[in-house]
C-alpha positions as CSV (number, residue, x, y, z in Angstrom):
1,X,-24.1,-29.2,55.6
2,X,-22.4,-32.5,56.3
3,X,-19.2,-30.7,57.1
4,X,-21.1,-28.6,59.8
5,X,-22.9,-31.6,61.3
6,X,-19.6,-33.6,61.6
7,X,-17.8,-30.7,63.2
8,X,-20.6,-30.2,65.7
9,X,-20.7,-34.0,66.3
10,X,-16.9,-33.9,67.2
11,X,-17.4,-31.0,69.6
12,X,-16.2,-28.1,67.3
13,X,-17.6,-24.6,67.0
14,X,-18.0,-23.2,63.5
15,X,-17.8,-19.6,62.2
16,X,-19.2,-19.1,58.7
17,X,-18.8,-15.8,56.8
18,X,-21.0,-15.1,53.9
19,X,-19.5,-12.8,51.3
20,X,-21.4,-10.3,49.1
21,X,-19.9,-8.9,45.9
22,X,-21.0,-5.5,44.8
23,X,-22.8,-5.8,41.4
24,X,-20.8,-9.1,40.9
25,X,-22.2,-10.0,37.5
26,X,-21.9,-6.4,36.2
27,X,-18.3,-5.8,37.2
28,X,-16.5,-9.0,35.9
29,X,-13.6,-7.7,33.6
30,X,-14.1,-9.3,30.3
31,X,-10.4,-9.6,29.5
32,X,-9.7,-11.4,32.8
33,X,-12.6,-13.7,32.2
34,X,-11.4,-14.7,28.8
35,X,-8.0,-15.4,30.1
36,X,-9.4,-17.7,32.8
37,X,-11.5,-19.5,30.2
38,X,-8.3,-20.2,28.1
39,X,-6.4,-21.3,31.2
40,X,-9.3,-23.8,32.0
41,X,-8.5,-25.4,28.6
42,X,-11.5,-24.1,26.8
43,X,-10.6,-23.1,23.3
44,X,-11.7,-23.6,19.6
45,X,-15.2,-22.8,18.6
46,X,-16.5,-22.9,22.2
47,X,-14.0,-20.2,23.2
48,X,-14.9,-18.1,20.1
49,X,-18.6,-18.3,20.9
50,X,-18.1,-17.3,24.4
51,X,-15.8,-14.4,23.4
52,X,-18.4,-13.1,20.9
53,X,-21.1,-13.6,23.6
54,X,-19.4,-11.4,26.2
55,X,-17.6,-9.0,23.9
56,X,-18.7,-6.1,21.7
57,X,-21.8,-5.2,23.7
58,X,-23.0,-1.7,23.7
59,X,-25.2,0.4,25.9
60,X,-26.9,3.8,26.0
61,X,-27.9,6.0,28.8
62,X,-31.5,7.4,28.7
63,X,-32.5,10.6,30.7
64,X,-36.0,11.5,30.1
65,X,-36.6,11.2,26.4
66,X,-33.0,11.7,25.4
67,X,-30.5,8.9,24.6
68,X,-26.7,9.3,24.7
69,X,-24.4,7.9,22.2
70,X,-23.3,4.2,22.2
71,X,-20.8,3.1,24.7
72,X,-18.9,-0.2,24.6
73,X,-18.8,-2.2,27.9
74,X,-15.7,-3.9,29.0
75,X,-17.1,-5.6,32.0
76,X,-20.0,-7.8,33.1
77,X,-21.6,-11.1,32.0
78,X,-25.2,-11.0,30.8
79,X,-27.6,-11.6,33.6
80,X,-30.6,-13.8,33.0
81,X,-28.8,-15.9,30.5
82,X,-28.0,-19.6,30.9
83,X,-24.3,-19.0,30.5
84,X,-24.0,-16.1,33.0
85,X,-23.8,-18.1,36.2
86,X,-21.4,-20.6,34.6
87,X,-19.1,-17.9,33.3
88,X,-19.0,-16.3,36.7
89,X,-18.3,-19.6,38.3
90,X,-15.2,-20.1,35.9
91,X,-14.2,-16.5,36.8
92,X,-14.3,-17.1,40.6
93,X,-13.1,-20.7,40.6
94,X,-9.5,-20.0,41.3
95,X,-10.4,-18.1,44.5
96,X,-10.2,-21.4,46.4
97,X,-6.5,-21.6,45.4
98,X,-5.8,-18.5,47.5
99,X,-7.5,-19.6,50.7
100,X,-5.7,-21.5,53.4
101,X,-6.2,-25.3,53.3
102,X,-7.9,-25.5,56.7
103,X,-10.6,-23.0,55.6
104,X,-13.7,-24.3,54.1
105,X,-14.8,-22.6,50.8
106,X,-18.1,-23.0,49.1
107,X,-18.7,-21.3,45.7
108,X,-21.9,-21.2,43.8
109,X,-22.0,-18.3,41.2
110,X,-21.8,-15.2,43.2
111,X,-22.6,-16.9,46.6
112,X,-19.5,-17.3,48.5
113,X,-18.9,-18.5,52.1
114,X,-15.8,-19.2,54.1
115,X,-15.9,-21.2,57.3
116,X,-13.7,-22.9,59.9
117,X,-14.3,-25.5,62.6
118,X,-12.4,-24.5,65.7
119,X,-11.7,-25.2,69.4
120,X,-9.4,-22.3,70.1
121,X,-8.6,-18.7,69.0
122,X,-5.5,-19.7,67.0
123,X,-7.6,-21.7,64.5
124,X,-9.9,-18.7,64.1
125,X,-7.0,-16.5,63.2
126,X,-6.8,-18.5,60.0
127,X,-10.2,-17.2,58.9
128,X,-9.0,-13.7,59.3
129,X,-6.0,-14.5,57.1
130,X,-8.4,-16.0,54.6
131,X,-10.4,-12.8,54.5
132,X,-7.2,-10.8,53.8
133,X,-6.4,-13.3,50.9
134,X,-10.0,-12.7,49.7
135,X,-9.6,-8.9,49.7
136,X,-6.3,-9.2,47.7
137,X,-7.9,-11.6,45.2
138,X,-10.9,-9.2,44.6
139,X,-8.5,-6.3,44.0
140,X,-6.5,-8.4,41.5
141,X,-9.7,-9.5,39.7
142,X,-11.6,-6.3,39.5
143,X,-14.3,-7.2,41.9
144,X,-15.4,-5.4,45.0
145,X,-16.8,-6.7,48.4
146,X,-19.7,-5.0,50.1
147,X,-18.7,-5.3,53.8
148,X,-22.0,-4.0,55.0
149,X,-23.7,-6.9,53.2
150,X,-21.4,-9.7,54.6
151,X,-22.5,-11.7,57.6
152,X,-21.0,-14.1,60.1
153,X,-23.0,-17.0,61.5
154,X,-21.8,-18.7,64.7
155,X,-22.6,-22.4,65.3
156,X,-21.9,-24.6,68.3
157,X,-22.1,-24.5,72.0
158,X,-20.3,-21.7,73.9
159,X,-19.0,-20.1,70.7
160,X,-17.1,-17.1,71.8
161,X,-18.1,-15.1,68.7
162,X,-14.8,-13.7,67.6
163,X,-15.1,-10.5,65.5
164,X,-14.0,-10.4,61.9
165,X,-13.5,-7.5,59.6
166,X,-13.3,-6.8,55.8
167,X,-11.7,-3.7,54.6
168,X,-11.5,-2.5,58.2
169,X,-15.2,-2.8,58.8
170,X,-16.7,-5.3,61.2
171,X,-18.6,-8.2,59.7
172,X,-22.2,-8.1,61.1
173,X,-23.4,-11.1,63.1
174,X,-26.6,-12.8,62.1
175,X,-28.8,-15.6,63.8
176,X,-30.2,-16.7,60.5
177,X,-29.3,-16.3,56.8
178,X,-30.5,-17.5,53.4
179,X,-28.1,-20.0,51.9
180,X,-29.1,-21.0,48.4
181,X,-32.7,-20.5,49.2
182,X,-32.7,-22.3,52.5
183,X,-32.7,-20.3,55.8
184,X,-29.9,-21.6,58.0
185,X,-30.1,-20.5,61.8
186,X,-27.5,-20.7,64.5
187,X,-29.1,-23.9,66.0
188,X,-29.5,-25.6,62.6
189,X,-33.1,-26.2,63.6
190,X,-34.5,-24.9,60.3
191,X,-37.5,-23.5,62.2
192,X,-37.2,-20.2,60.4
193,X,-37.1,-21.9,57.1
194,X,-40.1,-24.1,57.8
195,X,-42.1,-21.2,59.2
196,X,-41.2,-19.1,56.0
197,X,-42.3,-21.8,53.5
198,X,-45.5,-22.5,55.4
199,X,-46.4,-18.8,55.5
200,X,-45.7,-18.5,51.7
201,X,-47.6,-21.6,51.0
202,X,-50.7,-20.5,52.8
203,X,-50.6,-17.1,51.1
204,X,-50.3,-18.7,47.6
205,X,-53.0,-21.2,48.4
206,X,-55.5,-18.4,49.2
207,X,-54.5,-16.5,46.1
208,X,-55.0,-19.5,43.8
209,X,-58.4,-20.2,45.3
210,X,-59.5,-16.6,45.0
211,X,-57.9,-15.7,41.6
212,X,-58.4,-18.9,39.6
213,X,-62.0,-19.0,38.3
214,X,-61.9,-22.5,36.9
215,X,-63.6,-25.4,38.7
216,X,-61.4,-28.0,36.9
217,X,-60.1,-30.1,39.7
218,X,-57.1,-31.4,37.6
219,X,-56.1,-27.9,36.6
220,X,-56.2,-26.7,40.2
221,X,-54.1,-29.6,41.3
222,X,-51.5,-28.9,38.7
223,X,-51.3,-25.4,39.8
224,X,-50.8,-26.4,43.3
225,X,-48.0,-28.8,42.3
226,X,-46.3,-26.0,40.3
227,X,-46.6,-23.0,42.7
228,X,-47.0,-24.6,46.2
229,X,-45.8,-28.1,46.5
230,X,-42.5,-27.4,44.6
231,X,-41.6,-24.8,47.3
232,X,-42.6,-27.1,50.1
233,X,-40.1,-29.7,48.7
234,X,-37.2,-27.6,47.6
235,X,-34.0,-28.9,49.2
236,X,-35.9,-31.2,51.8
237,X,-32.8,-33.4,52.0
238,X,-31.3,-30.5,53.9
239,X,-34.1,-29.2,56.1
240,X,-36.4,-32.2,56.5
241,X,-38.6,-31.6,59.6
242,X,-37.8,-33.9,62.5
243,X,-40.5,-32.7,65.0
244,X,-44.0,-34.0,64.7
245,X,-45.6,-30.6,65.0
246,X,-43.5,-29.5,62.1
247,X,-44.5,-32.5,60.0
248,X,-48.2,-32.0,60.8
249,X,-48.0,-28.1,60.0
250,X,-46.6,-28.8,56.6
251,X,-49.0,-31.6,55.7
252,X,-51.9,-29.4,56.9
253,X,-51.2,-27.1,53.8
254,X,-52.1,-29.9,51.4
255,X,-55.0,-31.0,53.5
256,X,-56.5,-27.6,53.5
257,X,-55.9,-26.9,49.8
258,X,-57.5,-30.2,48.7
259,X,-60.4,-29.5,50.9
260,X,-60.8,-26.0,49.5
261,X,-60.6,-27.1,45.8
262,X,-63.2,-29.8,46.5
263,X,-65.5,-27.1,47.9
264,X,-64.7,-24.8,45.0
265,X,-65.5,-27.6,42.5
266,X,-68.8,-28.4,44.2
267,X,-67.7,-31.9,45.1
268,X,-68.8,-34.0,48.0
269,X,-66.7,-33.9,51.2
270,X,-64.2,-36.8,51.5
271,X,-61.6,-37.7,54.1
272,X,-58.0,-36.5,53.2
273,X,-56.7,-39.9,52.2
274,X,-59.6,-40.2,49.6
275,X,-58.9,-36.8,48.3
276,X,-55.3,-37.7,47.8
277,X,-56.4,-40.7,45.7
278,X,-58.8,-38.6,43.6
279,X,-56.2,-35.8,43.1
280,X,-53.4,-38.3,42.4
281,X,-51.3,-36.8,45.2
282,X,-49.2,-38.4,48.0
283,X,-48.7,-37.4,51.5
284,X,-45.8,-34.8,51.7
285,X,-44.1,-36.8,54.4
286,X,-44.1,-39.8,52.1
287,X,-42.7,-37.7,49.2
288,X,-39.9,-36.5,51.5
289,X,-39.0,-40.1,52.3
290,X,-38.8,-40.9,48.6
291,X,-36.7,-37.9,47.9
292,X,-34.2,-39.0,50.6
293,X,-34.0,-42.5,49.3
294,X,-33.6,-41.3,45.8
295,X,-30.8,-39.0,46.6
296,X,-29.1,-41.7,48.6
297,X,-29.5,-44.0,45.7
298,X,-27.7,-41.5,43.3
299,X,-24.9,-41.0,45.7
300,X,-24.3,-44.7,46.5
301,X,-24.6,-45.8,42.8
302,X,-22.3,-43.1,41.6
303,X,-24.7,-40.8,39.8
304,X,-23.2,-37.7,41.6
305,X,-19.8,-36.4,42.0
306,X,-19.9,-37.3,45.8
307,X,-17.7,-40.0,47.1
308,X,-20.2,-42.4,48.6
309,X,-17.6,-44.0,50.9
310,X,-17.0,-40.7,52.5
311,X,-20.7,-40.2,53.5
312,X,-22.0,-43.8,53.9
313,X,-20.6,-46.8,55.8
314,X,-21.4,-50.2,54.1
315,X,-22.3,-53.0,56.4
316,X,-19.6,-55.7,56.9
317,X,-22.4,-58.3,56.5
318,X,-23.1,-58.0,52.8
319,X,-24.6,-61.6,52.5
320,X,-27.5,-60.4,54.7
321,X,-28.5,-57.8,52.2
322,X,-26.6,-56.0,49.5
323,X,-25.7,-52.3,50.2
324,X,-26.9,-52.4,53.8
325,X,-25.7,-49.2,55.5
326,X,-24.3,-48.8,59.1
327,X,-25.5,-46.0,61.2
328,X,-22.8,-43.5,62.2
329,X,-22.7,-41.9,65.7
330,X,-25.0,-38.9,66.2
331,X,-26.4,-36.6,68.9
332,X,-29.7,-34.8,69.2
333,X,-28.3,-31.9,67.3
334,X,-27.0,-33.9,64.4
335,X,-29.4,-36.8,64.1
336,X,-31.5,-35.0,61.5
337,X,-28.5,-34.9,59.1
338,X,-29.4,-36.5,55.9
339,X,-26.7,-39.1,55.9
340,X,-27.9,-40.3,59.4
341,X,-31.6,-39.9,58.7
342,X,-31.8,-41.9,55.5
343,X,-30.0,-45.0,56.9
344,X,-33.0,-46.7,58.6
345,X,-35.3,-46.0,55.7
346,X,-32.8,-47.4,53.2
347,X,-32.1,-50.5,55.3
348,X,-35.8,-51.2,55.6
349,X,-36.3,-51.5,51.9
350,X,-36.6,-55.0,50.3
351,X,-33.8,-56.4,48.0
352,X,-35.5,-55.7,44.7
353,X,-34.7,-52.0,44.3
354,X,-30.9,-52.6,44.8
355,X,-30.8,-54.5,41.6
356,X,-32.0,-51.4,39.7
357,X,-29.3,-49.2,38.1
358,X,-31.5,-46.3,36.8
359,X,-32.3,-43.5,39.2
360,X,-35.8,-42.9,37.6
361,X,-36.7,-46.5,37.8
362,X,-35.6,-46.7,41.4
363,X,-37.8,-43.6,42.3
364,X,-40.8,-45.2,40.6
365,X,-40.3,-48.5,42.4
366,X,-40.1,-46.6,45.8
367,X,-43.2,-44.7,45.0
368,X,-45.1,-47.8,44.2
369,X,-43.7,-49.7,47.2
370,X,-45.7,-49.4,50.4
371,X,-44.0,-46.4,52.0
372,X,-45.6,-47.2,55.3
373,X,-43.2,-50.2,55.6
374,X,-40.4,-47.6,55.6
375,X,-40.4,-46.5,59.2
């Protein structure tokens, strides 16, 4: 997302094409996969294990009560396995080598997107060339694209919306698309995503209250954490709500759930803050702040593969406070970018947590620290 925010900040428009492979995991040629594994430097017992894992698999066809004879399969990686997505990622990893350098490429298992930041039509022609390269790569590697399931998302003001095609078929335009579980819209407002998770959270809340017969408060709280709160907090670093009405709508889910389980358990009515203490819960807005700060800590302290100097500017006044961050320029459309949003909260922390070098200990410190001081 940072690439997109930065491009918009600099006045560029962006075209993003989401690629869908037909039955991706089922059609990976095993012989090509094994060659790529060897080329990646994987050998010895690990290679032998993977080869045995993907080779020699048989299947039968059942029609009614009748079964066919055994057939050996020469393609596909087992879905539902831990290794499946990793093997597909190894298989598809060389795709980025075929795409022009000025085209952004993001790969995660069978989720692939190509994008370009542009100010004129000539730059966008490079994206068409990238699609042609993609078509050639899929032909050489035994995969097939589903053009009718590919989409283009246009970002930026006055984007002229150039048409793109795959195998001669026009790529469909979309105003909103799911990207690794998060709904991205053409305005990067995340309204669609927030509305979706709120709707799903209410549905699950009512189901839990209706279906679970237990009146054990701790049990109901644990169910809430597992099935509702986890969805409300997935990837909040990306879509963190910036409007007060959005923040209130999300918090209202937890308010209502704690109120309902108190009623279900026959407990006396208490204000929301007191219910939180009894249920050992925190306000969702506070938990999102903790998540932001914890992620920033991991990046700055080198616990991720991200280059912290690319995303954060350290202050040139280190004597004032270690690891003080400088705010980058932003507009109303880009101010909710994680790397802008977290700076003020980070700089308002006391000195103590910056002496910590363990992410878990840092998170625990932040949770214990009065989050109200982090404005």
